[in-house]
C-alpha positions in Angstrom: -14.9 -13.8 0.4 -12.4 -16.6 -0.9 -12.5 -19.8 1.3 -9.3 -20.8 3.2 -8.6 -24.0 0.9 -8.4 -21.9 -2.1 -7.5 -18.1 -2.8 -8.7 -17.0 -6.1 -6.9 -13.3 -7.0 -6.9 -11.1 -10.0 -3.1 -10.4 -11.2 -2.0 -7.7 -13.0 0.8 -8.0 -14.7 3.2 -4.4 -15.3 6.5 -3.6 -17.0 10.1 -4.2 -16.2 10.6 -6.7 -13.4 7.2 -7.5 -13.1 7.7 -10.5 -14.6 10.3 -11.4 -12.0 8.1 -10.0 -9.3 5.3 -12.5 -10.1 7.7 -15.6 -10.4 8.8 -15.0 -6.9 5.2 -14.4 -5.5 4.1 -17.8 -7.6 6.9 -19.6 -5.8 6.2 -18.3 -2.3 2.5 -19.6 -3.2 3.3 -23.0 -4.5 5.0 -23.4 -0.9 2.2 -22.6 1.3 -0.6 -25.2 2.5 -3.4 -23.7 0.5 -4.3 -23.5 -3.1 -3.8 -19.8 -4.5 -5.0 -19.4 -8.1 -4.0 -16.7 -10.2 -6.3 -15.1 -12.7 -4.1 -13.2 -15.2 -4.3 -10.3 -16.7 -2.2 -8.3 -19.1 -1.7 -4.9 -18.1 1.9 -4.5 -19.9 2.3 -1.1 -21.9 2.4 -3.1 -25.0 -0.9 -4.2 -24.2 -2.3 -0.8 -22.7 -0.9 0.6 -26.5 -2.6 -1.8 -28.6 -6.1 -1.3 -26.8 -6.0 0.4 -23.7 -9.5 0.1 -23.4 -10.0 -3.8 -23.5 -6.8 -3.5 -21.2 -8.6 -1.8 -18.2 -11.6 -3.6 -18.8 -10.5 -6.9 -18.7 -8.5 -5.7 -15.6 -11.6 -4.1 -13.9 -13.8 -6.9 -14.7 -10.9 -9.3 -13.2 -10.7 -7.5 -9.7 -14.6 -7.0 -9.4 -15.0 -10.8 -10.1 -12.5 -12.2 -7.4 -12.8 -9.4 -5.3 -9.1 -9.0 -4.1 -6.3 -8.5 -6.6 -2.2 -8.0 -7.0 -1.1 -5.6 -9.1 2.9 -5.3 -10.7 4.9 -2.1 -11.7 3.6 -0.7 -14.7 5.0 2.8 -16.6 3.0 5.7 -17.1 2.9 7.0 -20.6 -0.3 8.9 -21.6 -1.8 7.7 -18.7 -1.4 6.2 -14.7 -2.9 2.9 -15.0 -3.1 3.3 -10.9 -5.4 6.3 -11.5 -7.4 4.5 -14.1 -7.8 1.7 -11.8 -8.8 3.9 -8.7 -11.2 5.8 -10.6 -12.8 3.1 -12.2 -13.0 0.7 -9.3 -13.5 3.5 -6.5 -10.4 3.2 -4.4 -11.2 5.8 -1.9 -8.7 4.4 1.0 -4.5 3.8 0.8 -2.8 1.8 3.3 0.6 1.6 3.8 2.5 -0.5 6.7 5.9 0.8 7.4 8.2 -0.8 10.0 11.9 -1.4 10.9 13.5 -4.4 9.0 16.2 -5.6 11.3 19.9 -6.2 8.9 18.4 -3.2 6.9 21.1 -0.3 7.2 19.0 3.1 8.1 20.5 6.7 8.9 17.7 6.4 11.7 17.8 4.4 15.1 14.2 4.6 16.5 12.0 2.4 15.3 9.7 2.4 13.3 5.9 0.6 13.1 3.1 2.6 10.9 0.1 2.2 9.7 -0.3 5.3 7.4 -4.3 5.8 6.1 -4.4 7.8 3.3 -7.5 8.9 1.5 -6.8 7.8 -1.8 -8.6 11.0 -3.6 -9.2 14.3 -3.5 -6.9 16.8 -1.9 -4.9 19.0 -4.1 -4.2 15.9 -6.4 -7.4 16.3 -7.5 -7.1 19.1 -9.7 -4.3 19.8 -11.8 -5.3 23.6 -12.0 -4.9 26.0 -14.8 -3.2 29.2 -15.7 -4.3 32.9 -15.3 -2.2 34.8 -17.5 1.4 34.6 -17.2 1.6 35.1 -13.7 -0.6 33.3 -11.7 -2.0 29.4 -11.4 -4.5 28.3 -9.0 -6.1 24.6 -8.5 -9.0 23.6 -6.3 -8.6 21.4 -3.0 -11.3 19.2 -2.3 -12.2 17.2 0.6 -15.1 14.7 0.2 -16.8 13.2 3.2 -17.5 9.9 2.4 -13.9 8.6 1.7 -13.1 11.0 4.8 -15.1 8.9 6.8 -14.0 5.5 5.1 -10.2 6.4 6.1 -11.6 7.2 9.4 -13.7 4.2 9.7 -10.8 1.8 8.4 -8.2 3.7 10.8 -10.0 3.5 14.0 -11.4 0.1 13.4 -7.6 -1.2 12.6 -6.4 0.4 15.8 -9.0 -1.3 17.7 -7.7 -4.7 16.6 -4.1 -3.4 17.4 -4.8 -2.0 20.5 -3.5 1.3 20.0 -4.6 4.9 19.0 -5.2 6.8 16.3 -4.0 10.3 15.4 -5.3 12.2 12.4 -3.4 15.2 10.8 -3.6 17.7 8.2 -3.0 21.8 8.4 -6.8 22.0 9.7 -5.9 25.9 11.2 -4.5 27.1 7.9 -6.9 25.3 5.7 -10.1 25.7 7.4 -12.6 24.6 5.1 -11.7 21.4 3.7 -8.8 20.2 6.4 -11.6 21.3 8.8 -14.1 19.3 7.3 -11.9 16.3 7.4 -11.3 16.6 11.0 -14.7 17.1 12.0 -15.2 13.9 10.1 -12.8 12.1 12.1 -13.7 12.8 15.5 -17.4 12.4 14.7 -16.1 8.7 13.9 -14.4 8.9 16.9 -17.1 8.8 19.1 -18.3 5.5 17.9 -15.2 4.1 19.4 -14.7 4.9 22.6 -12.2 2.3 23.4 -9.8 4.0 21.2 -7.6 7.2 21.9 -7.4 9.6 19.3 -5.2 13.1 18.6 -5.2 15.4 16.0 -1.8 16.9 15.7 -0.6 19.8 12.8 0.8 17.7 10.1 4.0 20.0 9.8 4.5 19.0 13.6 3.7 15.4 13.0 6.4 15.0 11.2 9.1 16.8 13.4 7.8 14.7 16.0 7.7 11.3 14.3 11.5 12.2 13.5 11.9 12.3 16.9 10.3 9.7 18.3 8.9 7.0 15.9 7.6 4.5 18.9 5.2 7.1 20.0 2.8 6.7 16.5 0.9 3.6 15.5 -2.0 4.2 13.2 -2.2 7.6 11.3 -4.4 8.9 9.1 -4.6 12.2 6.8 -6.1 13.4 3.4 -4.4 12.8 -0.1 -1.4 14.3 -0.7 -0.3 14.2 3.2 -0.6 10.6 3.5 2.0 10.6 0.2 4.6 12.7 1.9 4.4 10.9 4.4 4.7 7.3 3.5 7.8 8.5 1.4 9.6 9.5 4.5 8.3 6.9 6.7 10.1 4.3 4.0 13.4 6.6 4.0 13.5 6.4 7.9 13.2 2.3 7.0 16.1 2.5 4.9 14.1 1.6 1.1 10.9 2.9 -0.7 11.6 -0.7 -2.4 10.4 -2.3 0.9 7.1 -0.6 0.9 3.4 -2.6 0.0 0.4 -1.0 0.0 -3.4 -2.2 -0.3 -6.3 0.1 -2.1 -9.7 -0.3 -0.8 -12.8 0.8 -2.1 -16.4 0.3 0.3 -20.0 -0.7 0.0 -22.8 1.5 1.2 -22.4 -0.2 4.7 -18.7 0.7 4.7 -17.1 -2.9 4.5 -14.5 -3.4 2.0 -15.6 -4.3 -1.1 -12.7 -4.5 -3.9 -9.3 -4.7 -2.9 -5.7 -4.4 -4.8 -2.6 -5.0 -3.3 0.9 -3.5 -5.0 4.3 -3.2 -3.9 5.9 0.4 -3.4 8.2 0.3 -5.9 8.7 0.9 -9.7 9.3 -0.8 -12.8 13.0 -0.4 -12.5 14.0 -0.8 -16.5 17.5 -1.1 -15.6 17.8 -4.6 -13.9 14.7 -6.2 -15.7 15.4 -9.4 -17.2 18.5 -10.1 -15.2 17.2 -11.8 -11.8 18.7 -9.4 -9.4 15.5 -7.5 -8.8 14.2 -7.2 -4.7 10.9 -8.8 -4.7 10.1 -8.3 -0.9 7.6 -5.6 -1.3 5.7 -8.1 -4.0 5.8 -10.6 -0.9 4.5 -8.4 1.7 1.8 -7.2 -0.6 0.8 -10.8 -1.0 1.2 -11.5 2.8 -1.4 -8.6 3.1 -3.6 -9.8 0.4 -3.5 -13.2 2.1 -4.6 -11.3 5.9 -7.2 -10.0 3.9 -8.6 -13.2 2.1 -9.4 -14.4 5.4 -5.8 -16.3 5.8 -4.2 -14.4 9.0 -1.9 -16.8 9.9 -0.6 -17.3 6.3 -0.3 -13.8 5.7 1.7 -13.3 8.8 3.7 -16.4 7.9 4.8 -15.2 4.5 5.9 -11.7 5.9 7.8 -13.2 8.9 10.0 -15.2 6.5 10.9 -12.5 4.1 11.5 -9.9 7.1 13.9 -13.0 8.6 15.4 -13.7 5.2 16.8 -9.6 5.3 17.2 -10.0 8.9 19.9 -13.1 8.4 21.5 -11.2 5.4 20.2 -13.3 2.8 19.4 -10.1 0.9 19.6 -8.7 -3.1 22.5 -6.6 -4.0 20.0 -3.1 -3.0 20.3 -4.1 0.3 24.2 -4.8 0.4 23.6 -8.7 -0.5 24.6 -11.1 -3.0 21.6 -12.7 -3.5 19.7 -13.3 -6.6 15.9 -12.9 -7.2 15.7 -16.5 -7.3 17.6 -17.6 -4.5 16.1 -14.7 -2.0 12.9 -16.3 -2.8 14.2 -19.5 -1.8 15.3 -18.8 1.4 11.9 -16.9 2.2 10.1 -20.5 1.4 12.8 -22.1 3.6 11.7 -19.8 6.4 7.7 -20.4 5.8 6.7 -22.4 9.6 3.4 -20.9 11.0 3.9 -19.3 14.5 3.9 -21.5 17.1 
């Protein structure tokens, strides 16, 4: 784990607005009272077209060397860079925090403060399926013990730190073998956390209840596709999928986080690339998550607070109804980088 004086991280450069997002992160990093050493890797589409094997080998080596990485959006052409990195680094758990942001217009008046823990592999996403004749298609649904246990352990440890409970959600009454195994594994993990409340909710009912009373939920753990659906819906509840950041984790044999990669939820936005108007909030929030994971919890919280305070003050980019350029927004965040008292 990096020390508190210098944080070393692999920085995976991508396409579209990625250079502008990187510049914003670097400016914020330079304003912090620690040194942040970025180790760049070129994952642009141009580089991948020229030498895909070398690109991914370099990226994986950098992630393994530094143990933490910050990735920017990449174009998917023949292959998904995210899937390749997930497979090669054995990322099995995705953590997506989603919280209401004062100053962001929404169509929902509830307060959202969620941590969605999603198994990053398996489910219905593991098998693209096959056609049988003209009228039938079939695919295999996969639930594995190890990633299910890793997701459950991460969720319960997070809930214990936050002082809240865990909700596990699936369709175990219908998908009795697969989702039933997931819930059995979560229940087994729950026994090791007697101080953390646990309840099981069917996924369709969870969506309904979450829309009615989001304040009742903090940590939710789900299989792959359920977490995907839930993450996008939750981002819609807080006003923008472009404000979401996430973390992908792999674990060692003892269940401890081994590798971690942090990234914004948004895409490459080629229509505004190079114009200096993109919103870097999600990348800055991802950077805040990285700092927290690296042991700089106070600085991570400081960056997170500064981004949220800037948005709440109305100093926003045009996607949120403001007039600030990417550079001006970043400068406003830097002005607010003061530690909590």
